[in-house]
N, C-alpha and C positions, 0 to 999 in steps of 0.2 A: 287549723288552717285548711282552707279549701283548696282541692286539686285544680290547679289552673285548667287542665283540660275539660273540667266540668263546668267552668264558668261560661254562662251565655254570653254571646258576642251580638251587639247591634250590628247586623250585617244586612238590613233591608236597604233597597235602593242601590243603584249602580254606582257605587263608591270604589275607590282605590282599595284592594283587600288587605290593608294593614291597619294596625290600631291607630285611632285618632287622625284619621285623613280628612276630617272635617271637625267643625266645632261641636263641643259637647259629646264627642266620640260616636256621632252618627245621628241620623234623622230622628230615631226614637227619642234622643236627647236624655238618656240615661245618666250622663255625666260619669260613665262607668268604663273603666280601663280593662275591659275584657279582652282576652287574647295576648296578654302579656303579664308577667309576673309583676307583684306589688314590690313596694320599697322594702318590706320585711325588716323594719327597724328593730335591732336587738338591744338589750340592756347593755349600756356603756357606749353605744353609738349615738351620734348627734348629726345635726344638719349643718351644712356649711355652703355660704354663697360662693360658688366656684367660679362665676362670671357675671358680669353685669354690663348691659348695653343701654346707653342713653337712647331712647326710642320715642322721642315726642314727634308726633302723636301716633300712638298705635292702637289697634283694635283686637287682634288675636294672633296666636301662633298655633300652626297645625303641622303635621307630620306626613311624609310620603313613604319612601323606602328608608331602610336603615340609615341613619346620618343625614336624611333630607328633611330640613326644618325650614318652614316659610312663615313669614309674618306679614300681615296687612297693615299699611301705614297710610297716613293722609295729611294733607295740609290742615291748618286750624283756622276756622273763622274767627275773627278778632272783634267783629262788631255786630250788633243787632241780634244775637242769640244764635241758638244751634242752627237753625234752618234758614238763616237769612242770606249768607253769602255763599256762592258756589265755590266748592274747593275740588281739588284733585286727589286721586288716591294712587297707590302703587303697592306692588307686591315684592318682598325681598327674599332671597334665598340666603339662610344664615349657617355659618359653621356651628355645628351642633355642640361643640366644646367651648369655643371661645366667644361665639355669637357674633363674629365679624361678618360683614356683608360679602358674600361670595358672588351673587348676581342680583340684578334689580330690573324691573320693567322700568320704562319711562313714567313720568307723572300722567296718569291717564284721566280722561273726562271723568267727572263725577256728578257734582251739582250740590244742591243744599245737603248739609251735612247731617248724618246720623250713622253710628257704627255699621258698617256692612259686613261682608264676610268672603272668605275663600274656602275652597274645598276641592279634593282631588277626585276625579271622575274615574270610573273603570277603564275609561279609554287612555289613560295616563295623563291627560291634560289637568291643569289647574284652572279653575274657574273663580272669577272674582266679580261680586256684585257690590257696586258701592255708589251711593247717590242715585242718580237715574240712568245709570249704565251698567250693562253686563259685558265682561270681557272673557275671552278664552285664550289661555296661555300654555306654552309648552312647559315642560318640567324645568327647562332652562330660562324660562321667563321671556321668551319671544312672543310677541302678540299675534295670535292667529285670526282673531275675529273680535268685533266690538259691535254692540247694538245698543241704541238709545231706547230706553223704556218708555212706555205710553204716558207716564204720569211724571211730572217734574218734581214731585216729592221724593225724599231719600227711600230707597229699598233696603230693608234690613236683613240681608243675606238671602239664602235660598235652601231648598232641599231637592234631592234627586230622586226621581221615581225609579221603579223596577225596569221601565222601559227606557231609561237614560235621560229623560227630559228633565230640564231644571224648571222648578216652580219658585217664583218670588212674589212679593207684594210691596206696595209702599206703605209708610206709616206716617201719620200726622202727629209726630212726636215733638214735644211732649204734651201738646194740648189735647190730642185725641178727639178731635171734632170732625174732620173730614173723613168720609167712608174710603175704605181702602180698595185697591184695584189688584186682582191676581193675575199674573201673567205666566204662561207655561211656554218655555223655549226649547227649540230643537238644539241639541248639544253640539252639533257641528257648525251650523250656521248662526245660532242664537236668534233666529227669527221665530216669531210666534207659531205655534202648532195649533192654536185655537184663538178665538177672539177673546181679548181680556175681559174679565168678570169684575164688575163692581160690586162689592158686598153690600149688604143693607146697613152696615155700620163701621165705624172705624176699627181698626186692629193695630195695637202698638207692638205687641210681642211679636217673637219670631214664630216661624212655621214648625211643625213637626209633621212626620209621615211614617206610616207603615209600609211605604213602597208603593201602594196604590192610592189610599186615601191620604188626604191632607187635612190636617186639623188647624184651625184658626180660632184664636180667642178674641172675640169682639169685645166691645164695652159693656155689653149686657148678655149676650149669649155666645155660645160655642157652636161653630160651624164645621161640618165635614164635607169635603169636596173630593171629586175624583175627575180624571180625565176620560171623556167618552171618546176614544181614538177613532172609532168608526164615524161618529157624528162630527168630530173635530171640535168639540165644545167642552167647557168646564161646567160640570154639574154640581149643584148644592143639594145635599141630602135634606129634603124637607121633613123626614121623619125622625131626624136626630139633631135636635138643637136645644141642648141643656141651657137653661137660663139661670144665671147666677147674680142678677141684679144690675148693677150693684145699688145697695141702698144709698139714701142721700149723703150718708157720711163716709161712703167708701168709693174708691176709683177703679179704674179698669185692670182687668188681669194681664199677665205677661206670659212668658214662653211656656208651652205645655210639654208634658212628658207622656209617653205612651207605655203603659204596661200590658200584660197579656189581656186584662179585664177592664182596665180603668184609664181614664186620662186625668192626669194631675196638674194642677196650676196653682199659682198664688195671685192675690188681688192687690189693691192699693198701690199700683204701679206708678201713678203720678207723684212726682217730687220735684224738688228744686235742689239738685245736688251740685257740688263744686269739687274741692279735693276730697271730699268724704261724703258718704250717704248718711252719716249720723245726723240725726235732728233735722232730716230735709223732708219729711213726709209733709204732704198738703192736705190730706184728707183726715179728718179727726178721728175715725174709728180704727180699731186695731186691725192689722194685716191678717189675712186668712189664708190657710191652705185649703184647696177645693179638690173634690175628686168626683167624677161621674163615670158611671158603667158605660162601656163602649156598646152594649147590646140593649140599653135601655135608658133613654135620656131622661126619664122621670126620676130614675135612682141618682141623685146628686145630693152630696153632702159637703160639710166644711167644718173647719175647727179653728179657733184663734190661735196664732203661732205664739205670741207674747202676751197678749191680753192688755197692752199698753196703747195709749192713744197715739195717733199720728204715726203708726206703723207704715213701713213702705219696703218696697224691693223693686228690682228691675231684671230678673233672671229666672230661671226654671229652678224647681226642686230638683233633687237627685234621687235615683231610684237604684236600689240594690236588688238585682234579680235572683240572687242566691238566697238571701235572708228575708227578703221582702220588707227591707228598711227603707223609709222615706226621710229625706233630710230637707228641712226648710228652715227659713229664717226671717227676722226682721231687721233688715239692715238699719232702719231708722232709729231703732231702739237697742241695737246690740244683743240680740237674742238669738242663739242658734239652737236648733231643737230636732229631735229624731222620734219617729214613730215606727211601729211595725204594723203594716196593712194586713189584717187577717179578715178574709172574706170582704165585706164592705165597711169594716170598722177599723179605725185607727187606734192602736193601743199605744199608751205613752212608753217610751223607751228611755230617753234622756233629755236633759235641758242644760244649756250653758248661758247664764246671764253674764252681762258685761263681756260679751265676745262679739266684737264688731267685724262680722264677716259681711261682705257684700257682693262678691264675684261669683262666677261660676265655679262649680264644685268638681272634684275629681275623687272618685272612690275606687279602691281595689279590692274586689270581692274575696280574692283568694288569700290575702294576708289581712283582711278586715280592718283596712286603713282609709281614712278620710283626709283629703288634702283641703285645707280651707286657709283663709287669711284673718288676721286680727289687728285692726288698726288702732292706734293709741294716740289721744289728742287731748289737750286741755279743753274742758267745756267752755271756758271763757271765750275761746276762738270760735265757738259755734253760736254765739248770741247773735240774734237776728240782725242787729245794727252793725255789729263787727264784720258779719259776712256780707251784708250790702256795701260796706265801705271798702273792704279788702278784695272782694271778687274781681272787679274790673282791673285793679292794680295786679293781681296775680295772673290774670289772663294776659295782660300786656307784657308783664316781665317774665312770665314762664316760657315764652318762646325762646329765650336765650339760654343756651346750655350752661354758660358759667353761672347764671342766677340759679338754675336747678340744682347744680353741684354745690354751690357755696352759699345759697341764700338761707335766710332764716327758716329753721325748720318748723313747719305748721303741725307736724305730727309724724309719726312713723309706722311702717307696716311691718308685719311679720307673716311669714309662711309657717303654717303649724300643721303637723300631722297628728290626727287624733285616732284613738281606737273606734272603729265605726259602731261597735255594739254597746260601748259604754260611755263614749264621749270624753274619755280620759286623754290627756295630753301624752303623745309618745315623744315628740321633739318639736321644737320651734327655733326659729332664727330670724334675726332682724334682716330685713331687705332695704337696701337703700333707695327707696322710692319716695319722691315728695308728695305723692298722692295715694290714696287708697286704691288697691286693686278691685275693680268691679267689673272687669270684662272677662277675657277668654285665655286662661292658662291651658297648659297641655302637659301630660306625662312625658318623661324623658324617655330615652333609648336604653337606659340601664337603671341603676338605683338613683335617679334624679328626676327632678321636675322642672318645668319651665314656668316661672312666676311671669305674670304679665300684668301691667297696669297701664294707664294712658300715657305715662311718661317713661316706663322702664320695662326691659325684659331682662330676667335674670336666671341663671341655671343654679338650682339648689341641689346639692348632692348629699347622700348619706356617707358619713366618714367614721 
């Protein structure tokens, strides 16, 4: 077991200085719960669902101070696809034990839907970027400022720089056709501090940052940006633009992760998901894990994750800063895999087939534990004709709580804790969610974890 005091912490950017005050544990996107003790599951102990909240529709949970838990929620567009109808979003403060709502913002302007984000700034405020708007909130969820962003497409969250500025961009998801525009906002007024910059190509995945540089995965290249504060402009690094294709059989990459020497990401992000990401890939090639050196754009490499056709994913890999372990997965084909990054090479560590994980990961370096999900569903329900027929019905009926609670079970999700170094199960528990968790969970304040799906938030505890 690693000494927690020796575990590196993702502490770049002006975030509130407590663990998991933003999605993925910080803008490096390690998905690593540094700064707090792991679950430490011992023989004879198990997982138990200690509380469940019907949270339709939700995007993520984050933390602030001890006992301060926040969730991003939104209305659901019921016609015309994900980005067709404008919807509103709001942020809730939840009781960390019961998950009951303590406080909430009003329903705030959003726009065409795609999952947005919330995060806690070093100034103590909560920031929310959802749809085409940015909002600044107090810790008690009073609205201090709002700003309409320059592009009407949805913006998929933000990162915070060392200077405190917020960086966000729009995404033409899931098509990935329109170029993305990057905006950098003043944290007090939410007004732009530089002219918005339109990138040469679309970007679907979220941003990551080392505090000064911002990394963007385009559809064929990776871009590194920084804010020239003296000139008041966003600058693209013309000397570092790794090209990853994609080949005709592959689609765009998703959220990147920053290590000391590399940038990591996965491709084949285009898919046609519903209650699960199983069998939803649209590009025929296997999904790949990519890595590029941060000091040399020509040194870029990749490996197949599962080797199976129509692989897909929609999230970042995870990085263990203690052991150099990289976790990636093929959500379309239910394969979860780990490597150890040695120099510029990935060395095989373990692989789990038939393991249907699709969401953001949580790893505890000190106890060498990895928190994942494992969705179970009959393959007959994922036949293309069945999905085409049932999808609009499920979208229409799913908005009603009694249907979600008592409707026909189309599958079941489990929260699972694995040994980070071997991939072996340590514990697992069924979570009453009618859809697969493929968004943003969070570590708990003790020996617990907050599970999150598009319909459900649950607190899972070690007992």
